[in-house]
C-alpha positions as CSV (number, residue, x, y, z in Angstrom):
1,M,-37.5,76.0,-66.2
2,P,-33.9,75.0,-65.4
3,D,-31.3,74.5,-68.1
4,A,-31.0,71.0,-69.5
5,E,-27.4,71.1,-68.3
6,H,-28.3,72.4,-64.7
7,A,-30.9,69.7,-64.2
8,P,-30.3,66.5,-62.0
9,D,-29.2,63.6,-63.7
10,A,-31.5,60.8,-64.7
11,G,-32.4,58.4,-62.1
12,R,-30.5,60.6,-59.5
13,G,-32.1,62.4,-56.8
14,S,-31.1,65.8,-55.0
15,D,-28.0,66.1,-53.0
16,A,-29.9,65.8,-49.8
17,G,-31.8,62.5,-50.6
18,R,-29.3,60.9,-52.9
19,A,-27.2,57.8,-52.5
20,P,-23.8,57.9,-52.0
21,E,-21.5,57.5,-55.1
22,A,-19.5,54.1,-55.7
23,G,-16.1,54.4,-53.5
24,Q,-17.3,57.5,-51.8
25,A,-17.7,57.1,-47.9
26,L,-20.1,59.2,-45.9
27,D,-19.6,61.4,-42.9
28,A,-20.3,60.0,-39.2
29,G,-23.4,57.9,-39.0
30,R,-23.8,57.6,-42.6
31,V,-23.6,54.0,-44.8
32,S,-20.1,52.7,-45.2
33,K,-18.6,51.9,-48.5
34,A,-19.6,48.9,-50.4
35,G,-18.6,45.8,-48.8
36,Q,-17.0,47.5,-45.9
37,A,-18.5,47.6,-42.3
38,P,-18.8,50.9,-40.2
39,D,-15.7,52.0,-38.0
40,A,-17.6,51.0,-34.6
41,G,-17.8,47.3,-35.6
42,R,-15.8,47.0,-38.6
43,V,-14.0,43.7,-39.1
44,P,-10.4,43.2,-38.6
45,K,-7.9,43.5,-41.5
46,A,-7.3,40.0,-43.4
47,G,-4.6,38.2,-41.4
48,R,-5.0,40.0,-38.1
49,A,-6.5,38.1,-35.2
50,P,-8.7,40.1,-33.0
51,E,-7.2,41.2,-29.6
52,T,-9.0,38.7,-27.3
53,G,-6.7,38.7,-24.2
54,H,-5.7,41.9,-22.0
55,D,-2.7,41.6,-19.9
56,P,-3.5,43.7,-16.7
57,G,0.0,43.9,-15.8
58,T,1.0,45.7,-19.1
59,G,-2.5,47.4,-19.6
60,T,-2.4,45.8,-23.6
61,G,-4.0,42.9,-25.2
62,T,-2.1,39.9,-25.6
63,G,-3.4,39.1,-29.1
64,T,-2.9,35.6,-28.8
65,G,-6.3,34.4,-27.3
66,R,-4.3,33.3,-24.1
67,P,-5.7,34.1,-20.7
68,P,-4.3,36.9,-18.8
69,R,-0.9,36.4,-17.0
70,T,-2.5,36.7,-13.7
71,K,-5.1,34.0,-14.6
72,R,-2.4,31.7,-15.9
73,V,-0.4,32.0,-12.8
74,R,-3.3,31.6,-10.7
75,E,-4.3,28.5,-12.6
76,A,-0.7,27.0,-12.1
77,G,-0.7,27.8,-8.4
78,G,-3.8,25.6,-7.9
79,D,-2.5,22.7,-10.1
80,R,0.7,22.5,-7.8
81,R,-1.6,22.8,-4.6
82,F,-3.8,20.0,-5.9
83,A,-0.7,18.0,-6.9
84,S,0.7,18.6,-3.3
85,S,-2.6,17.4,-2.0
86,L,-2.3,14.2,-4.0
87,I,1.3,13.6,-2.9
88,T,0.5,14.0,0.6
89,A,-2.5,11.5,0.9
90,G,-0.5,9.0,-1.3
91,S,2.6,9.4,1.0
92,V,0.4,9.1,4.3
93,I,-1.2,6.0,2.9
94,L,2.1,4.4,1.9
95,A,3.5,5.4,5.3
96,L,0.8,3.7,7.3
97,V,1.3,0.7,5.5
98,A,5.0,0.5,5.9
99,V,4.6,1.1,9.8
100,A,2.2,-2.0,9.4
101,V,4.7,-4.1,7.5
102,A,7.6,-3.1,9.8
103,F,5.7,-3.9,13.0
104,A,3.7,-6.8,11.8
105,P,4.9,-9.2,14.5
106,L,4.2,-6.9,17.1
107,L,0.8,-6.0,16.1
108,T,-0.5,-9.5,16.5
109,A,-0.2,-12.4,18.8
110,W,-0.7,-15.3,16.1
111,G,2.1,-16.0,13.3
112,P,0.9,-16.0,9.7
113,E,0.8,-19.8,9.4
114,E,-0.3,-20.6,12.9
115,I,-3.3,-22.7,13.4
116,D,-5.8,-22.4,16.1
117,P,-7.3,-26.0,15.8
118,L,-10.3,-24.8,18.0
119,A,-11.2,-21.8,16.1
120,S,-11.9,-22.6,12.5
121,L,-13.7,-20.1,10.6
122,A,-14.1,-18.0,13.8
123,P,-16.1,-14.7,13.3
124,P,-14.1,-11.5,14.0
125,G,-13.7,-10.6,17.8
126,G,-12.2,-12.2,20.8
127,A,-8.6,-13.6,20.4
128,H,-8.8,-13.1,16.5
129,L,-9.5,-9.4,15.6
130,L,-10.4,-10.0,12.2
131,G,-11.5,-13.7,12.5
132,T,-9.9,-17.1,11.2
133,D,-10.2,-18.9,8.1
134,L,-10.9,-22.4,6.9
135,N,-7.6,-23.8,8.4
136,G,-8.2,-21.7,11.9
137,M,-5.2,-19.4,10.7
138,D,-5.5,-15.8,12.1
139,V,-6.9,-13.6,9.2
140,W,-5.2,-10.3,10.8
141,S,-1.8,-11.6,11.0
142,R,-1.8,-13.0,7.6
143,V,-3.1,-9.7,6.1
144,L,-0.3,-7.8,7.8
145,H,2.5,-10.4,6.8
146,A,1.0,-10.6,3.3
147,A,1.6,-6.8,3.1
148,R,5.4,-7.6,3.2
149,L,5.4,-9.9,0.5
150,D,3.1,-8.0,-1.8
151,V,4.6,-4.5,-1.4
152,G,8.2,-5.9,-1.6
153,I,7.7,-7.9,-4.8
154,A,5.9,-5.2,-6.4
155,V,8.7,-2.5,-5.7
156,V,11.6,-4.8,-6.3
157,A,9.9,-5.9,-9.8
158,V,9.3,-2.2,-10.8
159,A,12.9,-1.2,-9.6
160,L,14.2,-4.3,-12.0
161,A,11.7,-3.0,-14.8
162,V,13.4,0.6,-14.5
163,V,16.8,-0.6,-14.6
164,A,16.6,-3.0,-17.6
165,G,14.2,-0.9,-19.6
166,S,16.1,2.4,-19.0
167,L,19.4,0.6,-20.3
168,V,17.8,-0.8,-23.4
169,G,16.1,2.6,-24.1
170,L,19.6,4.4,-23.4
171,V,21.6,2.6,-25.9
172,A,18.9,2.4,-28.4
173,G,18.0,5.8,-28.4
174,Y,21.4,6.9,-28.4
175,R,23.1,4.9,-30.9
176,G,20.1,4.7,-32.9
177,G,20.7,2.8,-36.5
178,W,20.5,-1.1,-36.6
179,P,20.7,-1.6,-32.7
180,D,17.7,0.9,-32.3
181,D,15.6,-1.1,-34.9
182,V,16.4,-4.5,-33.7
183,L,15.7,-3.6,-29.8
184,M,12.4,-1.8,-30.9
185,R,11.3,-4.9,-32.9
186,V,11.9,-7.1,-29.8
187,L,10.1,-4.8,-27.6
188,D,7.1,-4.9,-30.1
189,V,7.0,-8.5,-29.7
190,F,6.4,-8.3,-26.0
191,Q,4.0,-5.2,-26.2
192,A,2.0,-7.2,-28.9
193,F,0.1,-9.0,-25.9
194,P,-1.8,-7.7,-23.0
195,T,0.3,-7.0,-19.8
196,F,-1.7,-9.4,-17.6
197,I,-2.2,-12.1,-20.4
198,L,1.9,-12.2,-21.2
199,A,2.5,-12.5,-17.4
200,L,0.2,-15.2,-17.2
201,A,1.9,-17.0,-20.0
202,V,5.3,-16.4,-18.8
203,A,4.3,-17.5,-15.0
204,A,3.0,-20.5,-16.2
205,L,6.0,-21.4,-18.2
206,L,8.4,-20.6,-15.2
207,G,6.0,-21.8,-12.3
208,G,5.2,-20.0,-9.1
209,G,7.7,-18.8,-6.4
210,T,8.8,-15.3,-5.2
211,A,11.9,-15.1,-7.5
212,N,9.8,-16.1,-10.7
213,L,7.0,-13.5,-9.8
214,V,9.6,-10.8,-9.7
215,A,11.0,-11.8,-13.0
216,V,7.5,-12.2,-14.7
217,I,6.4,-8.6,-13.3
218,A,9.6,-7.0,-14.0
219,L,9.8,-8.3,-17.8
220,V,6.2,-7.3,-18.7
221,N,6.8,-3.8,-17.4
222,A,10.4,-3.3,-18.8
223,P,9.4,-2.5,-22.3
224,A,7.2,0.6,-21.3
225,Y,10.2,2.1,-19.8
226,A,12.5,1.3,-22.7
227,R,10.3,3.2,-24.9
228,L,10.0,6.1,-22.7
229,V,13.8,6.5,-22.0
230,R,14.2,6.1,-25.9
231,A,12.2,8.8,-26.6
232,E,13.7,11.3,-23.9
233,V,17.4,10.3,-25.2
234,R,16.5,10.9,-28.9
235,S,15.4,14.7,-27.9
236,I,18.6,15.1,-25.3
237,R,21.2,13.5,-27.5
238,E,21.5,16.6,-29.8
239,L,21.4,19.3,-27.5
240,P,24.4,21.5,-27.1
241,F,25.8,20.4,-23.6
242,V,25.8,16.8,-25.0
243,E,27.7,18.0,-28.4
244,A,30.0,20.0,-26.2
245,S,30.8,16.7,-24.0
246,R,31.4,14.6,-27.2
247,T,33.7,17.2,-28.9
248,S,35.6,17.5,-25.8
249,G,36.8,14.0,-25.9
250,A,34.4,12.3,-23.5
251,S,33.9,8.5,-23.9
252,F,30.5,6.9,-25.3
253,W,29.6,5.5,-21.7
254,G,30.8,8.6,-19.9
255,V,28.4,11.0,-22.0
256,L,25.6,8.5,-21.4
257,W,26.2,8.2,-17.6
258,R,27.1,11.9,-17.1
259,H,24.9,13.7,-19.3
260,V,22.2,11.9,-20.9
261,L,20.9,9.5,-18.4
262,P,20.3,11.9,-15.5
263,N,18.1,14.1,-17.7
264,S,16.2,11.4,-19.2
265,L,14.9,9.7,-16.2
266,T,12.2,12.5,-15.1
267,P,9.3,10.9,-16.8
268,V,10.4,7.3,-15.2
269,R,10.4,8.9,-11.7
270,V,6.6,10.0,-12.4
271,I,5.4,6.7,-13.8
272,A,7.0,4.3,-11.3
273,P,4.8,4.6,-8.6
274,L,1.9,4.1,-10.9
275,N,3.2,0.9,-11.9
276,C,4.0,-0.3,-8.5
277,G,0.3,-0.3,-8.0
278,W,-0.4,-2.3,-11.1
279,A,2.4,-4.6,-10.1
280,M,0.5,-5.6,-7.0
281,L,-2.6,-6.0,-8.8
282,T,-0.6,-8.5,-11.5
283,L,0.6,-10.4,-8.6
284,A,-2.7,-10.7,-6.7
285,G,-4.2,-11.8,-10.2
286,L,-1.6,-14.3,-10.7
287,S,-1.9,-15.7,-7.1
288,F,-5.8,-15.8,-7.4
289,L,-5.4,-17.9,-10.5
290,G,-3.1,-20.3,-8.5
291,L,0.0,-19.2,-10.5
292,G,1.5,-17.2,-7.5
293,V,2.9,-17.8,-4.3
294,P,2.0,-21.2,-2.9
295,V,-0.4,-21.7,-0.3
296,P,0.0,-21.5,3.1
297,T,2.2,-18.6,2.4
298,A,0.3,-15.3,3.5
299,E,-0.6,-13.3,0.1
300,W,-3.5,-11.1,-0.6
301,G,-4.5,-12.6,-3.9
302,A,-4.5,-16.2,-2.8
303,M,-6.6,-15.2,0.3
304,I,-9.1,-13.7,-1.6
305,S,-9.1,-16.8,-3.8
306,L,-9.6,-19.2,-0.7
307,G,-12.3,-17.0,0.8
308,T,-14.4,-16.6,-2.1
309,G,-16.7,-19.5,-1.5
310,D,-16.9,-18.2,2.2
311,V,-18.5,-15.0,1.0
312,V,-21.4,-16.9,-0.3
313,A,-21.8,-18.3,3.0
314,G,-22.0,-15.1,4.9
315,R,-18.2,-15.6,6.2
316,W,-17.0,-12.2,4.6
317,W,-14.0,-11.9,6.8
318,T,-11.7,-14.5,4.9
319,S,-11.5,-12.5,1.8
320,V,-13.0,-9.0,2.2
321,P,-10.0,-7.8,4.5
322,P,-7.0,-8.9,2.1
323,G,-9.1,-7.2,-0.6
324,L,-9.6,-3.9,1.2
325,F,-5.6,-3.9,2.3
326,L,-4.9,-4.5,-1.5
327,L,-7.1,-1.5,-2.3
328,I,-5.7,0.8,0.2
329,C,-2.0,0.0,-1.2
330,V,-3.0,0.6,-4.8
331,L,-4.7,3.7,-3.8
332,G,-1.7,5.0,-2.3
333,F,0.5,4.2,-5.1
334,S,-1.8,5.9,-7.5
335,L,-2.3,9.0,-5.8
336,L,1.8,9.6,-5.3
337,G,2.1,8.7,-9.0
338,E,-0.8,11.0,-10.0
339,G,0.4,13.9,-7.7
340,L,3.7,13.7,-9.2
341,Q,2.5,13.8,-12.8
342,E,0.5,16.7,-12.0
343,R,3.4,18.5,-10.6
344,A,5.5,17.8,-13.7
345,D,2.4,19.0,-15.9
346,S,2.2,22.1,-13.7
347,T,6.1,22.9,-14.0
348,R,6.0,22.7,-17.6
349,R,2.9,24.9,-18.1
């Protein structure tokens, strides 16, 4: 019978089958320490993220959860190709519109306000490619000449909005202080109203006419450019090259025109084509409501308004063609703007 001191401890089995002591690890294949997972599947140390990415170029994990470098390069290349396709499609559409606008007198035998008294509401075909309206005026001729007016007003209005808004945003963002506060509060008043409602109110106040429509569309679009440029200027004015220009003795306006303004217009060049499409829709909406270009001047919104009753009677050609041309022009500007935005985003990535 074994001595008491050589007998196994109470409640403890033999060495072959006993459980490991607290804090004692087992050999390969044995149970790990209390609270610790085995080596093969152990949890990473606290504060250390798992290595989820692997860079094939270096053969090491990225440790940041980002996709591999080759994948990021491939995605950026795909984004640039997609952006180039959008820019190409939009440019082609706008180029065709520009050709139609430039050669409108050569593409039709009728003037935009010339009346054919024997062909009132004539269907498409014969001497009138797209038929005539209630007054006997050729729809094809009026659609082409209306493109000159609509595209011209939209482009000029957006250009004025860019100039005015950029100047306000430039001064407000660079000077700061009370000029910034006053100008931003004025812009808040304009942006408190929906864009079209504000354009409707100002157009009703000023009246119709080409010059008034240009002023209205420029006025309602300028605050967006002012805020955009102000945000860019506030991030640029503290950069080292601007500080160096100031310390070298350059004047206030010299620093603005030579350094700050050129570097703050990148987002403006991206947004301007999109706003040209919205400006055309605003112009068409005002003319549709009778606050745009006066009749009988050829304008797409007015033509759609005058032809709405004819569509119910089955005479679709008086309002559908101007609506389609408006859609095509807005689509061209939208594709161009979206392509420029995609290109800028892919470059930043």
